[in-house]
N, C-alpha and C positions, 0 to 999 in steps of 0.2 A: 341119627339118616346111620349112613354108612360114613366112612370118612373117604371111601372113591365119590359119595355126593358131593363131600362138603371138596375135595380137589377138583372136581368135577364147576361145580360153582366159582368158589376161586378163579378157573381157568377159561370161566366164561366172563367173569368184571375182568380181569387181565390185561381181554384179549379187545373188550371197552375198551379198556383208558384208553390204551394203545392207539384202535383210531381215534375216539379222540385227540387225543397229542397228534398224530398225524394230521389227520382230519386240519386242526390249528395249525402246525405247521406251512400245512399247502398253499392254507388260504392269507398269511398272514407275508409269504412270497406274491403268492400270485395279485398283493395290494403295492407292494414295493412296485415289482416290476409292471404294471396297471402306471403307479407314478411314473417314471420314471418314462414312458412310453406315452403319458400323456403330459409332460417334458420336455421332450421333445419335440411330441410335436406341434405347439404355442412355440418353442424360440425358429422353428424351420427343420429343411428335410438335412442340410449341408454339413450345415458350422453346429446343430444341438449341442450332439453330445462330446461337440469339442469345446463349446464353450461350459456345457450345463458339470461334469466331466470331465474337467483338464486331469485328474491324477494318473485316472486308468490309460490312457495313452502316453502321460511319460516312462511308471512302468513298465510300458513293451517295447519304449524303443530302445533301453538297456538291451535286451533277450535276441535286436538287431545285430548281426551280425552279418558280412561279407563275406565270399570266399568258400571255402573248404571248412567242414564241420568238424575237428577229427574226437 
């Protein structure tokens, strides 16, 4: 076979591997998101995120500023 055929096969295999890795990463993210939403739905609507994930809300309070920001 020619050298160009080997490079074409290599590029196709690289594309398949990249697609597989991207699919796995997206599936894991989606699974985590669904788990968080299910936990929040089980706790209740208004206080669920405050109770289950308190760290996320404490970090945002540090960024809160009143008045002009230069």
